[in-house]
All heavy atoms as an XYZ file, in Angstrom:
652
protein
N     163.994    147.837     43.432
C     164.822    147.194     44.446
C     165.694    148.223     45.172
O     165.734    148.233     46.383
C     165.673    146.111     43.768
C     166.528    145.351     44.714
S     165.533    144.220     45.672
C     166.729    143.025     46.077
N     166.388    149.070     44.412
C     167.229    150.085     45.054
C     166.393    151.008     45.929
O     166.829    151.419     46.991
C     167.991    150.900     43.994
C     169.070    150.123     43.263
C     170.181    149.637     44.162
O     170.593    150.381     45.069
O     170.630    148.511     43.972
N     165.194    151.325     45.471
C     164.314    152.197     46.234
C     163.961    151.553     47.570
O     163.925    152.226     48.601
C     163.055    152.495     45.420
C     162.284    153.679     45.979
O     162.940    154.639     46.425
O     161.049    153.627     45.980
N     163.721    150.234     47.578
C     163.419    149.526     48.821
C     164.592    149.602     49.787
O     164.405    149.772     50.991
C     163.089    148.058     48.539
C     161.783    147.896     47.770
O     160.942    148.816     47.808
O     161.617    146.845     47.131
N     165.800    149.470     49.262
C     166.995    149.537     50.109
C     167.140    150.919     50.718
O     167.450    151.061     51.900
C     168.240    149.176     49.308
C     168.285    147.735     48.872
C     169.459    147.479     47.976
C     169.402    146.073     47.410
N     170.444    145.840     46.426
N     166.940    151.956     49.916
C     167.044    153.326     50.435
C     166.001    153.574     51.514
O     166.284    154.181     52.538
C     166.885    154.339     49.298
C     168.107    154.454     48.417
C     167.985    155.633     47.480
N     166.828    155.560     46.613
C     166.804    154.950     45.440
N     167.869    154.345     44.995
N     165.710    154.948     44.717
N     164.793    153.096     51.266
C     163.727    153.287     52.265
C     164.050    152.562     53.564
O     163.824    153.095     54.654
C     162.399    152.801     51.711
C     161.808    153.752     50.721
C     160.410    153.342     50.326
N     159.862    154.358     49.454
C     159.158    154.101     48.380
N     158.874    152.862     48.055
N     158.697    155.079     47.630
N     164.581    151.352     53.452
C     164.932    150.583     54.654
C     166.038    151.290     55.428
O     165.968    151.394     56.658
C     165.356    149.168     54.270
N     167.057    151.779     54.713
C     168.138    152.501     55.394
C     167.616    153.751     56.086
O     167.980    154.047     57.216
C     169.244    152.869     54.397
C     170.075    151.712     53.870
C     171.013    152.191     52.769
C     170.848    151.043     54.984
N     166.755    154.486     55.397
C     166.190    155.712     55.979
C     165.323    155.374     57.200
O     165.401    156.033     58.237
C     165.378    156.465     54.932
C     164.914    157.842     55.403
C     164.238    158.621     54.304
N     165.044    158.734     53.115
C     165.948    159.690     52.886
N     166.157    160.616     53.792
N     166.635    159.720     51.765
N     164.497    154.331     57.076
C     163.616    153.929     58.184
C     164.433    153.552     59.428
O     164.033    153.832     60.553
C     162.733    152.758     57.747
C     161.687    152.365     58.760
C     160.734    151.272     58.270
N     161.448    150.040     57.931
C     161.619    149.562     56.700
N     161.126    150.195     55.649
N     162.274    148.455     56.477
N     165.598    152.940     59.213
C     166.453    152.524     60.323
C     167.427    153.621     60.762
O     168.216    153.415     61.676
C     167.242    151.271     59.917
C     166.385    150.027     59.643
C     167.226    148.936     59.012
C     165.725    149.546     60.929
N     167.386    154.766     60.073
C     168.288    155.865     60.412
C     169.729    155.590     60.002
O     170.656    156.160     60.576
N     169.936    154.737     59.024
C     171.286    154.341     58.619
C     171.721    154.929     57.274
O     172.772    154.574     56.762
C     171.374    152.808     58.541
C     171.136    152.064     59.843
C     171.107    150.565     59.597
C     172.198    152.432     60.861
N     170.934    155.833     56.695
C     171.244    156.343     55.370
C     172.584    157.077     55.289
O     173.147    157.206     54.213
C     170.110    157.235     54.837
C     169.968    158.570     55.530
C     169.029    158.531     56.715
O     168.811    157.490     57.313
N     168.469    159.672     57.058
N     173.116    157.520     56.426
C     174.417    158.191     56.424
C     175.513    157.304     57.020
O     176.631    157.761     57.223
C     174.344    159.513     57.182
C     173.457    160.507     56.511
N     173.823    161.180     55.369
C     172.199    160.928     56.803
C     172.848    161.976     54.983
N     171.848    161.831     55.841
N     175.180    156.042     57.295
C     176.159    155.130     57.869
C     176.463    153.938     56.979
O     177.450    153.257     57.183
C     175.668    154.627     59.230
C     175.567    155.725     60.256
C     175.141    155.187     61.592
C     175.041    156.358     62.554
N     174.836    155.946     63.903
N     175.591    153.657     56.012
C     175.768    152.520     55.106
C     175.931    153.059     53.692
O     175.089    153.831     53.216
C     174.559    151.561     55.173
C     174.715    150.440     54.155
C     174.401    150.996     56.583
N     177.020    152.675     53.053
C     177.263    153.131     51.686
C     176.353    152.391     50.718
O     176.167    151.184     50.823
C     178.723    152.897     51.313
N     175.780    153.128     49.791
C     174.946    152.547     48.752
C     175.583    152.912     47.415
O     175.617    154.063     47.017
C     173.519    153.098     48.842
C     172.485    152.505     47.907
C     172.381    150.995     48.096
C     171.137    153.160     48.139
N     176.138    151.903     46.750
C     176.835    152.105     45.481
C     176.211    151.168     44.462
O     175.946    150.013     44.761
C     178.351    151.813     45.622
C     179.083    152.035     44.307
C     178.949    152.674     46.729
N     175.986    151.666     43.268
C     175.339    150.844     42.261
C     176.046    150.900     40.918
O     177.001    151.652     40.732
N     175.559    150.097     39.991
C     176.027    150.121     38.614
C     174.995    150.849     37.789
O     173.793    150.692     37.996
C     176.220    148.702     38.062
C     177.543    148.123     38.413
C     177.697    147.369     39.547
C     178.650    148.347     37.613
C     178.919    146.823     39.885
C     179.881    147.816     37.935
C     180.015    147.047     39.070
N     175.470    151.600     36.848
C     174.667    152.379     35.920
C     174.060    153.565     36.661
O     173.760    153.511     37.848
C     173.580    151.535     35.258
C     173.320    151.988     33.826
O     174.028    152.898     33.352
O     172.435    151.436     33.186
N     173.917    154.638     35.962
C     173.404    155.865     36.560
C     171.896    155.941     36.361
O     171.364    155.428     35.384
C     174.081    157.076     35.901
C     174.085    158.288     36.791
O     173.669    158.173     37.967
O     174.507    159.363     36.323
N     171.212    156.547     37.310
C     169.780    156.771     37.173
C     169.544    158.280     37.234
O     170.309    159.008     37.875
C     168.964    156.030     38.262
C     169.382    156.481     39.662
C     169.090    154.531     38.106
C     168.498    155.967     40.773
N     168.503    158.770     36.590
C     168.277    160.212     36.511
C     168.181    160.934     37.855
O     168.582    162.072     37.964
C     166.960    160.332     35.742
C     166.872    159.077     34.942
C     167.531    158.020     35.783
N     167.667    160.291     38.878
C     167.474    160.967     40.162
C     168.560    160.670     41.187
O     168.444    161.092     42.340
C     166.108    160.574     40.737
C     164.899    160.916     39.863
C     163.622    160.391     40.497
C     164.810    162.401     39.627
N     169.630    159.997     40.805
C     170.655    159.580     41.764
C     171.274    160.754     42.502
O     171.655    160.639     43.660
C     171.735    158.768     41.059
N     171.371    161.900     41.849
C     171.980    163.060     42.496
C     171.007    163.817     43.396
O     171.407    164.659     44.187
C     172.563    164.008     41.450
C     171.521    164.541     40.487
O     170.506    163.852     40.268
O     171.722    165.639     39.959
N     169.715    163.505     43.324
C     168.722    164.204     44.134
C     168.435    163.515     45.464
O     167.783    164.089     46.323
C     167.407    164.339     43.350
C     167.513    165.155     42.063
C     166.170    165.149     41.338
C     167.960    166.572     42.343
N     168.907    162.304     45.617
C     168.664    161.561     46.852
C     169.628    162.011     47.930
O     170.677    162.573     47.652
C     168.805    160.064     46.577
C     167.847    159.530     45.516
C     168.225    158.124     45.117
C     166.425    159.589     46.014
N     169.289    161.728     49.171
C     170.141    162.110     50.294
C     170.505    160.887     51.105
O     169.616    160.286     51.709
C     169.413    163.137     51.165
C     170.195    163.600     52.360
C     171.533    164.228     52.008
O     171.658    164.907     50.992
O     172.487    163.990     52.775
N     171.756    160.453     51.177
C     172.843    160.991     50.356
C     172.713    160.525     48.911
O     172.048    159.529     48.624
C     174.089    160.383     51.010
C     173.617    159.108     51.606
C     172.186    159.353     52.026
N     173.351    161.231     48.015
C     173.337    160.856     46.606
C     173.950    159.477     46.414
O     174.826    159.060     47.174
N     173.489    158.750     45.415
C     174.000    157.403     45.181
C     175.247    157.452     44.316
O     175.237    158.015     43.221
C     172.940    156.512     44.509
C     171.715    156.394     45.403
C     173.505    155.135     44.190
C     170.583    155.633     44.770
N     176.323    156.882     44.808
C     177.551    156.741     44.041
C     177.362    155.583     43.073
O     176.836    154.540     43.455
C     178.734    156.482     44.991
O     178.902    157.652     45.814
C     180.011    156.201     44.239
N     177.766    155.774     41.821
C     177.550    154.728     40.817
C     178.780    154.532     39.936
O     179.594    155.434     39.770
C     176.345    155.055     39.901
C     175.056    155.108     40.684
C     176.558    156.322     39.114
N     178.882    153.329     39.396
C     179.803    153.054     38.303
C     178.967    153.224     37.039
O     178.104    152.400     36.743
C     180.356    151.625     38.370
C     181.437    151.425     39.382
S     182.876    152.496     39.166
C     183.511    151.994     37.596
N     179.173    154.320     36.336
C     178.377    154.620     35.142
C     178.889    153.805     33.965
O     180.095    153.692     33.744
C     178.437    156.110     34.833
N     177.949    153.243     33.235
C     178.261    152.440     32.068
C     177.739    153.150     30.822
O     176.932    154.066     30.916
C     177.595    151.071     32.186
C     177.993    150.340     33.457
C     177.238    149.044     33.608
O     177.602    148.065     33.004
N     176.187    149.055     34.401
N     178.190    152.715     29.674
C     177.732    153.267     28.404
C     176.933    152.188     27.680
O     177.488    151.418     26.897
C     178.943    153.705     27.575
C     178.572    154.419     26.299
O     177.385    154.363     25.892
O     179.467    155.038     25.696
N     175.618    152.101     27.955
C     174.828    151.021     27.366
C     174.787    151.061     25.843
O     174.753    150.014     25.196
C     173.434    151.200     27.959
C     173.418    152.541     28.596
C     174.827    152.950     28.835
N     174.827    152.237     25.248
C     174.815    152.320     23.786
C     176.091    151.707     23.208
O     176.049    150.950     22.235
C     174.667    153.770     23.334
N     177.213    152.013     23.837
C     178.486    151.446     23.365
C     178.522    149.936     23.568
O     179.027    149.190     22.729
C     179.649    152.123     24.089
C     180.986    151.784     23.543
C     182.043    152.693     24.102
N     183.366    152.278     23.657
C     184.479    152.809     24.080
N     184.448    153.812     24.954
N     185.637    152.378     23.661
N     177.975    149.471     24.694
C     177.913    148.032     24.942
C     177.051    147.345     23.887
O     177.414    146.286     23.365
C     177.342    147.774     26.349
C     178.261    148.218     27.455
S     177.489    148.307     29.087
C     176.970    146.643     29.357
N     175.921    147.954     23.564
C     175.034    147.390     22.562
C     175.663    147.349     21.176
O     175.532    146.360     20.450
N     176.361    148.437     20.810
C     177.042    148.468     19.505
C     178.092    147.376     19.411
O     178.196    146.677     18.401
C     177.687    149.833     19.266
C     176.743    150.883     18.731
C     177.472    152.120     18.245
N     178.339    152.731     19.233
C     177.935    153.590     20.168
N     176.667    153.942     20.237
N     178.792    154.106     21.019
N     178.885    147.216     20.473
C     179.942    146.197     20.469
C     179.329    144.803     20.339
O     179.821    143.970     19.561
C     180.781    146.300     21.742
N     178.258    144.545     21.075
C     177.603    143.234     21.009
C     177.012    142.992     19.624
O     177.148    141.900     19.066
C     176.523    143.136     22.083
N     176.369    144.011     19.056
C     175.757    143.862     17.729
C     176.824    143.613     16.666
O     176.641    142.771     15.776
C     174.940    145.105     17.392
N     177.949    144.331     16.751
C     179.022    144.126     15.777
C     179.543    142.692     15.827
O     179.737    142.053     14.783
C     180.170    145.114     16.029
C     179.833    146.534     15.643
C     180.892    147.538     16.096
O     181.962    147.114     16.598
O     180.640    148.744     15.946
N     179.743    142.177     17.025
C     180.202    140.788     17.167
C     179.163    139.812     16.617
O     179.502    138.861     15.905
C     180.494    140.468     18.634
C     181.726    141.135     19.239
C     181.757    140.909     20.751
C     182.983    140.605     18.597
N     177.914    140.055     16.944
C     176.837    139.185     16.476
C     176.765    139.168     14.947
O     176.702    138.109     14.320
C     175.500    139.636     17.057
C     174.258    138.914     16.518
C     174.302    137.436     16.895
C     173.005    139.577     17.032
N     176.785    140.345     14.342
C     176.682    140.411     12.877
C     177.883    139.775     12.195
O     177.739    139.137     11.148
C     176.483    141.851     12.411
C     175.137    142.408     12.794
C     175.020    143.697     13.286
C     173.982    141.645     12.687
C     173.788    144.218     13.638
C     172.742    142.153     13.037
C     172.646    143.441     13.516
N     179.069    139.917     12.787
C     180.245    139.245     12.209
C     180.058    137.737     12.253
O     180.379    137.026     11.296
C     181.518    139.657     12.945
C     182.018    141.028     12.547
C     183.484    141.228     12.888
N     183.803    140.970     14.277
C     184.148    141.912     15.158
N     184.228    143.172     14.799
N     184.431    141.592     16.392
N     179.548    137.222     13.350
C     179.294    135.776     13.476
C     178.240    135.332     12.463
O     178.377    134.286     11.840
C     178.825    135.421     14.891
C     179.873    135.588     15.955
C     180.940    134.551     15.818
N     181.840    134.651     16.962
C     183.023    134.128     16.992
N     183.479    133.438     15.967
N     183.786    134.263     18.029
N     177.208    136.117     12.309
C     176.152    135.773     11.355
C     176.676    135.782      9.916
O     176.164    135.052      9.074
C     174.978    136.746     11.502
C     174.215    136.548     12.802
S     172.942    137.801     13.108
C     171.804    137.460     11.789
N     177.704    136.594      9.676
C     178.324    136.645      8.343
C     179.359    135.548      8.140
O     180.031    135.510      7.116
C     178.966    138.010      8.107
C     177.945    139.094      7.801
O     176.814    138.751      7.415
O     178.293    140.288      7.949
N     179.524    134.678      9.139
C     180.416    133.540      8.970
C     181.737    133.613      9.708
O     182.562    132.707      9.589
N     181.986    134.657     10.448
C     183.240    134.775     11.205
C     183.317    133.641     12.229
O     182.434    133.485     13.065
C     183.292    136.127     11.915
C     184.576    136.359     12.695
O     185.432    135.455     12.749
O     184.721    137.456     13.263
N     184.357    132.837     12.147
C     184.536    131.712     13.078
C     185.809    131.880     13.915
O     186.328    130.915     14.456
C     184.621    130.390     12.301
C     183.386    130.074     11.482
C     182.244    129.683     12.411
N     181.037    129.445     11.636
C     179.911    130.130     11.780
N     179.830    131.093     12.656
N     178.855    129.847     11.050
N     186.286    133.115     14.029
C     187.493    133.362     14.815
C     187.221    133.095     16.297
O     186.080    132.961     16.728
C     187.977    134.799     14.606
O     186.988    135.713     15.012
N     188.298    133.050     17.050
C     188.188    132.789     18.491
C     187.352    133.885     19.166
O     187.266    135.013     18.670
C     189.575    132.740     19.108
N     186.751    133.533     20.275
C     185.964    134.525     21.007
C     186.882    135.648     21.498
O     188.087    135.460     21.658
C     185.226    133.878     22.179
O     186.137    133.293     23.063
N     186.288    136.796     21.717
C     187.053    137.969     22.147
C     186.508    138.473     23.477
O     185.358    138.228     23.832
C     187.006    139.108     21.103
C     187.666    138.688     19.818
C     185.591    139.568     20.866
N     187.357    139.176     24.186
C     186.985    139.802     25.448
C     187.125    141.303     25.238
O     188.220    141.796     25.001
C     187.920    139.318     26.569
C     187.646    139.952     27.888
N     186.762    139.419     28.786
C     188.141    141.076     28.452
C     186.722    140.195     29.857
N     187.548    141.200     29.674
N     186.022    142.017     25.291
C     186.060    143.461     25.119
C     185.758    144.139     26.449
O     184.867    143.712     27.182
C     185.036    143.919     24.084
C     185.396    143.565     22.685
C     184.480    144.253     21.687
O     183.411    144.761     22.026
N     184.897    144.271     20.442
N     186.478    145.203     26.722
C     186.245    145.984     27.931
C     185.699    147.339     27.503
O     186.343    148.059     26.743
C     187.545    146.161     28.750
C     187.299    147.058     29.951
C     188.082    144.808     29.180
N     184.517    147.639     27.957
C     183.901    148.937     27.692
C     184.189    149.804     28.918
O     183.822    149.437     30.040
C     182.376    148.809     27.468
C     182.048    147.767     26.396
C     181.775    150.170     27.158
C     182.526    148.075     25.017
N     184.850    150.937     28.740
C     185.207    151.777     29.890
C     183.983    152.230     30.698
O     182.906    152.465     30.149
C     185.896    152.987     29.251
C     186.338    152.530     27.906
C     185.321    151.514     27.475
N     184.172    152.313     31.984
C     183.169    152.850     32.906
C     183.820    154.001     33.658
O     185.033    154.197     33.573
C     182.708    151.782     33.912
O     183.835    151.352     34.674
C     182.076    150.600     33.224
N     183.031    154.734     34.399
C     183.628    155.747     35.268
C     182.805    155.894     36.540
O     181.586    155.710     36.535
C     183.827    157.088     34.547
C     182.563    157.778     34.141
N     181.854    157.436     33.021
C     181.883    158.784     34.723
C     180.795    158.202     32.917
N     180.776    159.024     33.933
N     183.503    156.184     37.601
C     182.890    156.315     38.923
C     182.346    157.723     39.094
O     183.068    158.702     38.875
C     183.920    156.006     40.008
C     183.441    156.090     41.445
C     182.420    154.995     41.730
C     184.614    155.982     42.402
N     181.083    157.819     39.477
C     180.469    159.103     39.805
C     180.208    159.092     41.309
O     179.360    158.361     41.793
C     179.151    159.318     39.035
C     179.392    159.277     37.531
C     178.514    160.647     39.444
C     178.116    159.346     36.706
N     180.977    159.870     42.031
C     180.827    159.912     43.498
C     179.805    160.979     43.875
O     179.859    162.099     43.401
C     182.176    160.205     44.183
O     182.696    161.434     43.687
C     183.177    159.098     43.916
N     178.891    160.567     44.739
C     177.833    161.493     45.150
C     177.591    161.499     46.667
O     176.660    162.115     47.120
C     176.536    161.126     44.448
C     176.584    161.343     42.956
C     175.179    161.355     42.402
N     175.170    161.636     41.008
C     174.958    160.725     40.040
N     174.725    159.467     40.369
N     174.978    161.066     38.793
N     178.398    160.764     47.397
C     178.248    160.834     48.847
C     178.033    159.532     49.558
O     178.575    159.307     50.619
N     177.233    158.633     49.000
C     176.914    157.420     49.761
C     178.066    156.422     49.777
O     178.203    155.677     50.729
C     175.656    156.739     49.206
O     175.886    156.249     47.905
N     178.879    156.392     48.759
C     179.995    155.451     48.721
C     181.217    155.934     49.461
O     182.185    155.212     49.611
N     181.176    157.160     49.926
C     182.341    157.763     50.592
C     182.134    157.905     52.084
O     182.858    158.627     52.754
C     182.635    159.145     49.999
C     182.934    159.135     48.512
C     181.687    158.941     47.646
O     180.661    159.590     47.903
O     181.735    158.107     46.740
N     181.124    157.234     52.619
C     180.843    157.319     54.044
C     182.013    156.747     54.828
O     182.503    155.672     54.537
C     179.529    156.582     54.393
C     178.356    157.292     53.724
C     179.334    156.463     55.891
C     177.034    156.562     53.852
N     182.457    157.462     55.800
C     183.577    157.022     56.637
C     183.063    156.690     58.036
O     182.162    157.370     58.539
C     184.623    158.131     56.742
C     185.084    158.634     55.386
C     186.555    158.379     55.204
N     187.032    159.033     53.998
C     187.220    158.412     52.844
N     186.974    157.141     52.748
N     187.668    159.044     51.798
N     183.648    155.665     58.659
C     183.186    155.307     60.023
C     183.519    156.377     61.043
O     184.339    157.192     60.875
C     183.936    154.015     60.322
C     185.024    153.899     59.331
C     184.696    154.819     58.195
């Protein structure tokens, strides 16, 4: 899907006028022109947190539901910083 969007922007000559920002990092994000700005997530940490909650529930934990925030960080590469 992201590849289709990049191709459409390039075909229309808008790749330097429309910001393309995504979630999660991809291996080639820094090689594209312009590079894709992303909010990088930690999928391993997210999975561990989910598994820990699941296993506690399976062991009988009936406490109230919890809201966990897994930190993310912004990786700027050019497309999200386009200025008019």
